[in-house]
C-alpha positions, 0 to 999 in steps of 0.5 A, a space after each residue: 596405788 600411788 606413784 611418785 617420781 622422786 628426785 633420785 629418778 626412781 619411780 616409788 610405788 605406794 599403796 596410799 598417799 599416806 604411805 608415800 609421805 610416812 618415811 619422808 622428812 617433812 622439810 625435804 619433801 618439796 625437794 624429793 617429790 618431783 611428780 605424784 599421781 595416782 593410778 587414774 592419773 590424778 596429780 597430787 600436790 604436797 600441802 603442809 599440815 598444821 597443828 590444831 589449836 585446842 580451844 584457842 589455847 594450845 598449838 602454835 599453828 606452825 607447820 608440822 608435817 606434810 600430806 599429799 592432796 588431789 589437784 586438778 583433773 586427771 592426766 593420763 598422758 602426764 602419768 605416762 610421761 612420768 613413768 617413761 622418764 623414770 631410771 627404775 622402779 621401786 620396790 622391785 615387786 612393783 614393776 609388774 604392776 606398774 607395767 599392767 598400768 601402762 598397758 591399761 592407760 595406753 589402751 585408754 582403758 579406766 
């Protein structure tokens, strides 16, 4: 599970980092994602993807998309603060999953 706090104050829950960036316009991604964590508290950072050059001939090396990559160490307290700061959770069906996650993190369970 990947949890993103986005610029609209909504906590969006995704199954993977790939799902999180799939519907986001790459040029706006840095403004949209305010905080990104997985369910262990591992933070993620936004990284620009670049074209690969084929035999040094094709591709210009310009950014063509974004990806989310793990950064730093796990920070469960930061994840809990991020969840607490959200206005609401989307999709609506994820509310229960986030509630279970908060309970688990608050108890210190992995």
